[in-house]
C-alpha positions as CSV (number, residue, x, y, z in Angstrom):
1,M,15.8,-21.6,-8.0
2,G,16.9,-19.5,-11.0
3,I,14.4,-21.3,-13.3
4,L,11.6,-21.0,-10.8
5,S,12.3,-17.2,-10.4
6,H,11.4,-16.7,-14.1
7,I,8.0,-18.0,-13.4
8,C,7.6,-15.2,-10.9
9,L,6.8,-12.2,-13.1
10,Q,8.3,-9.6,-10.7
11,D,11.6,-11.5,-10.4
12,A,11.7,-11.9,-14.2
13,G,11.4,-8.1,-14.5
14,Q,8.1,-8.2,-16.4
15,H,6.1,-6.2,-13.9
16,D,8.2,-3.5,-12.5
17,D,6.3,-0.5,-11.0
18,N,7.0,2.0,-13.7
19,P,4.7,4.6,-15.4
20,S,3.6,2.3,-18.2
21,D,2.8,-0.6,-15.9
22,G,1.9,1.0,-12.6
23,C,-0.5,-0.7,-10.2
24,F,-3.4,1.3,-11.5
25,Q,-3.2,0.3,-15.1
26,G,-6.6,-0.7,-16.6
27,S,-7.6,-4.3,-17.0
28,R,-10.8,-6.0,-18.1
29,Q,-13.3,-7.0,-15.5
30,L,-13.1,-10.7,-14.6
31,K,-15.8,-13.1,-15.5
32,P,-17.4,-14.9,-12.5
33,D,-15.0,-17.9,-12.6
34,Q,-12.0,-16.3,-14.3
35,L,-8.7,-16.0,-12.5
36,S,-6.7,-12.8,-12.6
37,W,-3.6,-12.6,-14.7
38,H,-1.5,-12.8,-11.5
39,C,-3.2,-16.0,-10.4
40,A,-3.4,-17.6,-13.8
41,N,0.2,-16.8,-14.9
42,Q,2.0,-17.2,-11.7
43,L,0.3,-18.6,-8.6
44,V,-1.3,-21.7,-10.2
45,T,2.1,-22.9,-11.6
46,L,4.0,-22.2,-8.4
47,R,1.4,-23.8,-6.2
48,S,1.4,-26.9,-8.3
49,L,5.2,-27.1,-8.1
50,S,5.1,-26.6,-4.3
51,L,2.9,-29.8,-4.1
52,V,5.4,-32.0,-5.9
53,S,7.8,-32.5,-3.0
54,K,9.1,-30.9,0.1
55,R,12.1,-29.6,-1.7
56,F,10.1,-27.9,-4.4
57,C,7.8,-26.5,-1.7
58,R,10.8,-24.9,0.0
59,L,11.9,-23.4,-3.3
60,A,8.5,-22.2,-4.5
61,Q,7.1,-20.7,-1.2
62,P,9.3,-17.6,-1.2
63,L,8.2,-16.9,-4.7
64,L,4.6,-17.5,-3.9
65,Y,4.8,-14.9,-1.1
66,H,6.8,-12.4,-3.1
67,D,3.6,-10.6,-4.0
68,F,0.3,-10.1,-2.1
69,I,-1.7,-8.4,-4.8
70,I,-5.2,-9.8,-4.8
71,G,-7.4,-7.5,-6.9
72,H,-4.4,-5.9,-8.6
73,S,-5.5,-3.2,-11.0
74,N,-9.3,-3.3,-11.4
75,S,-9.5,-7.1,-11.8
76,G,-11.3,-7.6,-8.5
77,C,-11.9,-11.1,-7.1
78,P,-13.6,-14.0,-9.0
79,K,-17.1,-14.7,-7.7
80,S,-16.1,-18.2,-7.0
81,L,-13.7,-16.9,-4.3
82,S,-14.3,-14.6,-1.4
83,W,-12.5,-11.6,0.2
84,V,-13.6,-12.7,3.6
85,G,-10.7,-13.9,5.8
86,R,-8.0,-13.3,3.1
87,L,-6.2,-10.5,4.9
88,E,-6.5,-12.3,8.3
89,R,-5.1,-15.6,6.9
90,F,-2.2,-13.9,5.2
91,T,-1.3,-11.9,8.3
92,R,-1.4,-15.0,10.5
93,T,0.8,-16.9,8.0
94,V,3.6,-14.3,7.9
95,A,3.4,-13.8,11.7
96,A,4.0,-17.6,12.2
97,R,6.6,-17.8,9.4
98,P,9.2,-14.9,9.6
99,D,11.0,-16.5,6.7
100,L,7.9,-15.9,4.5
101,A,7.4,-12.5,5.9
102,S,10.9,-11.6,4.7
103,A,10.1,-12.8,1.3
104,V,7.1,-10.4,0.8
105,K,8.2,-7.5,-1.4
106,R,5.0,-6.1,-2.9
107,V,1.5,-5.5,-1.4
108,H,-1.5,-4.2,-3.2
109,V,-4.5,-3.2,-1.1
110,H,-7.9,-3.4,-2.7
111,P,-10.7,-1.7,-0.8
112,D,-12.8,-4.9,-0.8
113,L,-9.9,-6.6,1.0
114,L,-10.4,-4.2,3.9
115,R,-14.2,-4.0,3.7
116,A,-14.3,-7.8,4.4
117,V,-12.7,-7.4,7.8
118,T,-15.0,-7.0,10.8
119,E,-13.9,-5.1,14.0
120,G,-14.2,-8.2,16.1
121,Q,-12.1,-10.3,13.6
122,A,-9.4,-7.6,13.4
123,R,-9.1,-7.1,17.2
124,A,-9.1,-10.8,18.0
125,T,-6.3,-11.4,15.4
126,I,-4.2,-8.5,16.7
127,E,-4.5,-9.6,20.3
128,E,-3.6,-13.2,19.4
129,L,-0.6,-12.4,17.2
130,V,0.9,-9.7,19.4
131,G,0.3,-11.9,22.4
132,A,2.4,-14.6,20.7
133,A,5.3,-12.1,20.0
134,A,5.6,-10.6,23.5
135,T,5.1,-11.3,27.1
136,P,1.5,-11.2,28.4
137,E,2.1,-7.9,30.2
138,A,3.8,-6.2,27.3
139,A,1.3,-7.6,24.8
140,S,-1.6,-6.2,26.7
141,T,0.0,-2.7,26.7
142,I,1.0,-2.9,23.0
143,V,-2.4,-3.9,21.9
144,A,-4.2,-1.3,24.0
145,D,-1.8,1.5,22.8
146,Y,-2.1,0.3,19.1
147,L,-5.9,0.2,19.1
148,N,-6.2,3.5,21.0
149,H,-4.7,5.4,18.1
150,F,-7.6,4.1,15.9
151,D,-10.1,4.9,18.7
152,V,-8.9,8.5,18.7
153,V,-9.7,8.7,15.0
154,R,-13.1,7.3,15.7
155,T,-13.8,10.2,18.1
156,G,-12.9,12.8,15.5
157,P,-15.3,15.1,13.7
158,P,-18.7,13.4,14.1
159,Q,-19.8,13.6,10.5
160,R,-16.7,11.7,9.4
161,A,-15.9,9.5,12.4
162,A,-19.3,7.9,12.5
163,S,-19.0,6.5,9.0
164,L,-15.4,5.5,9.0
165,R,-14.5,1.8,8.5
166,L,-11.2,1.2,10.3
167,A,-11.2,-2.5,11.1
168,G,-9.4,-3.4,7.9
169,S,-6.9,-0.7,8.5
170,E,-6.2,-2.0,12.0
171,L,-5.3,-5.4,10.6
172,L,-3.4,-3.9,7.6
173,G,-1.2,-1.9,10.1
174,L,-0.3,-5.2,11.8
175,L,0.5,-6.8,8.5
176,L,2.8,-3.9,7.3
177,S,4.6,-4.1,10.6
178,L,5.4,-7.8,10.0
179,L,7.0,-7.3,6.6
180,P,10.7,-6.2,7.0
181,N,11.6,-6.2,3.3
182,L,8.4,-4.6,1.8
183,D,9.6,-2.8,-1.3
184,S,6.3,-1.6,-3.0
185,L,3.0,-0.7,-1.4
186,S,-0.1,0.2,-3.6
187,M,-3.4,1.3,-2.2
188,Q,-6.8,1.9,-3.9
189,V,-8.8,4.0,-1.5
190,V,-12.4,4.9,-1.0
191,P,-13.8,7.9,0.9
192,L,-15.0,6.1,4.1
193,Q,-11.9,3.9,4.5
194,G,-9.7,5.4,7.2
195,G,-5.9,5.2,7.2
196,I,-3.4,3.9,9.7
197,P,-2.2,6.4,12.3
198,A,1.6,6.9,12.5
199,G,1.5,6.3,16.2
200,A,-0.1,2.9,15.7
201,L,2.7,1.8,13.4
202,A,5.3,3.0,15.9
203,T,3.7,1.0,18.6
204,L,4.3,-2.2,16.7
205,A,7.9,-1.4,15.7
206,D,9.5,-4.1,18.0
207,I,7.1,-7.0,17.7
208,A,8.6,-8.5,14.5
209,P,12.1,-9.7,13.9
210,R,13.8,-7.9,11.1
211,P,16.9,-9.9,10.3
212,G,19.5,-7.9,8.3
213,S,17.2,-4.8,8.0
214,G,19.3,-2.7,10.3
215,T,16.3,-1.1,11.8
216,S,13.0,-2.0,13.6
217,A,11.0,0.7,12.0
218,P,8.0,-0.4,9.9
219,L,8.3,0.4,6.1
220,A,12.0,1.1,6.4
221,R,12.7,-0.6,3.1
222,L,9.7,0.8,1.2
223,R,10.9,2.2,-2.2
224,T,7.6,2.7,-4.1
225,L,4.3,4.0,-2.8
226,N,1.2,4.2,-5.1
227,I,-2.1,5.6,-4.0
228,C,-5.2,5.9,-6.2
229,S,-8.9,6.6,-5.8
230,H,-11.0,3.5,-6.4
231,S,-13.9,5.5,-7.8
232,T,-15.0,5.5,-11.4
233,G,-13.4,8.8,-12.1
234,R,-15.7,11.1,-10.0
235,M,-14.2,11.0,-6.5
236,M,-10.8,12.2,-5.4
237,F,-9.1,11.5,-2.1
238,S,-7.3,13.3,0.6
239,L,-3.7,12.1,1.1
240,N,-3.8,12.8,4.9
241,N,-7.0,10.9,5.5
242,H,-5.8,7.7,3.8
243,A,-2.0,7.7,4.1
244,G,-1.0,10.5,6.5
245,G,0.2,7.9,9.0
246,I,2.3,6.2,6.4
247,F,3.9,9.5,5.4
248,E,4.6,10.5,9.0
249,T,6.2,7.1,9.6
250,L,8.5,7.5,6.5
251,A,9.4,11.0,7.5
252,A,10.2,10.0,11.1
253,N,12.7,7.5,9.8
254,V,14.0,9.5,6.9
255,D,17.7,8.7,7.6
256,E,16.9,5.0,7.3
257,G,14.2,5.4,4.6
258,R,14.5,4.4,1.0
259,L,11.3,5.8,-0.6
260,T,12.3,6.8,-4.2
261,T,9.0,6.8,-6.1
262,L,5.6,8.3,-5.2
263,N,2.6,8.0,-7.5
264,L,-0.6,9.7,-6.6
265,H,-3.7,9.4,-8.8
266,M,-6.9,11.5,-8.3
267,C,-5.7,13.4,-5.2
268,S,-7.6,16.5,-4.1
269,R,-5.5,17.6,-1.2
270,T,-2.4,16.6,0.8
271,G,-2.7,17.9,4.4
272,V,0.2,15.7,5.5
273,R,2.1,17.0,8.5
274,I,5.7,16.3,7.7
275,A,8.7,18.6,7.6
276,E,10.6,20.0,4.7
277,G,13.2,17.6,3.3
278,S,11.6,14.6,5.1
279,L,11.3,12.7,1.7
280,R,14.8,13.6,0.7
281,H,15.4,10.2,-1.0
282,L,12.5,10.7,-3.4
283,K,13.6,10.6,-7.1
284,K,10.2,10.3,-8.9
285,L,7.1,12.2,-8.0
286,R,4.1,11.7,-10.2
287,I,0.7,13.3,-9.5
288,T,-2.0,12.5,-12.2
289,R,-5.6,13.5,-12.7
290,S,-5.5,15.5,-9.5
291,R,-6.5,18.9,-8.3
292,L,-4.1,20.3,-5.6
293,S,-4.0,23.8,-4.4
294,A,-0.8,25.8,-4.9
295,A,-0.1,25.5,-1.2
296,D,-0.6,21.8,-1.1
297,L,1.6,21.2,-4.1
298,A,4.3,23.6,-2.7
299,S,4.3,21.7,0.7
300,L,4.6,18.4,-1.0
301,L,7.5,19.6,-3.2
302,A,9.2,21.1,-0.1
303,C,9.3,17.6,1.4
304,C,11.6,16.5,-1.4
305,A,15.2,17.5,-1.5
306,A,15.4,19.4,-4.8
307,P,18.9,18.1,-5.8
308,G,17.6,14.5,-5.5
309,L,14.3,14.7,-7.4
310,E,14.9,13.5,-11.0
311,E,11.3,13.3,-12.4
312,F,8.2,15.4,-11.6
313,V,4.9,14.9,-13.3
314,Y,1.7,16.9,-12.5
315,E,-1.5,16.3,-14.5
316,A,-4.3,18.6,-13.4
317,T,-8.0,17.7,-13.8
318,R,-10.8,20.2,-13.9
319,P,-12.2,21.3,-10.6
320,K,-15.5,19.7,-9.5
321,T,-17.2,23.1,-9.4
322,E,-16.8,23.6,-13.1
323,C,-17.9,20.2,-14.4
324,E,-18.3,16.6,-13.5
325,F,-15.2,14.5,-13.8
326,P,-15.0,12.7,-17.2
327,K,-16.2,9.2,-17.2
328,I,-12.8,7.7,-17.5
329,S,-11.4,4.8,-15.5
330,P,-9.1,5.9,-12.7
331,F,-6.9,2.9,-13.5
332,D,-5.7,4.6,-16.8
333,H,-2.8,5.8,-14.7
334,F,-0.2,8.1,-16.3
335,I,-2.3,8.8,-19.4
336,A,-1.7,12.5,-20.2
337,S,-4.5,14.8,-21.1
338,P,-3.8,17.3,-23.9
339,T,-3.8,20.2,-21.4
340,N,-2.8,20.8,-17.8
341,F,0.0,18.4,-18.0
342,L,3.4,19.2,-16.6
343,H,6.3,16.8,-16.9
344,F,9.9,17.6,-15.9
345,F,13.0,15.5,-16.1
346,L,15.4,17.2,-13.7
347,A,19.0,17.2,-14.6
348,P,21.2,15.8,-11.7
349,G,23.1,18.4,-9.8
């Protein structure tokens, strides 16, 4: 098992989520039949080993499921493969195999992964998997309550609600609720992709067994959260629209929470409704190529307990009213511009 773990890049310590190798680091676009670095260096070898014997399969499977990071960075998906059904199949697998669900530590959400999910597909999968985890009467109530939170978002401001794509987020919410040991979540967001309401995540809190976690709360073991705009450097995102529910979930379980690192890239506003000190475990806050108002930045900092915050980075980009955003890949995360860059290492105590 120790030898196999070195094949897994994350277990070997070669791909930690740190500033120089964050999930938004640039990478070359794949050729039509080229595998991503993750598949080529890790998955192919582990998959081959898992086919050797049942014993090797038992050893390799937890490492194969350690990361679900299709489309990591800007690599996308080879044209020989398809995004269709990938999120659904992975969700079904971890729902049927709690041991593999417990092995998942890192998830990377590419917008194409969510775009490929249809509303009918998402709802059928949710009804089936929740139905298998609860009694028929309870399952019917849980599913109705869960989906109602998304329907409320759909009935929001007409100009936004009519264009929102929420089916992928509905299925993603179920997946996150099934992963008791999720350590790192990275999301590349696009303007019309809605987020997961906090109430929806709370509805699913008790459907998945969480051996040894000490809590039934989703995302209770999340330590790193990365959110980045998927645009080509011209569109920024609102934190509340895309991750407000995740932040509210983390804030509601702050005593059990473990979030220590928050990376935001190309963020234009926060708008999250969480109380002061609700991210008190946060040690690293990095906001790059963003444009926050003084009030937004102040409210975000107020959520952190000042004695605990060890590193704060803020890199401001020019406002849209003054000029277009530079044609620079948003995946060049943590690359400082000559001006408007603020970086503090805070002394403990």
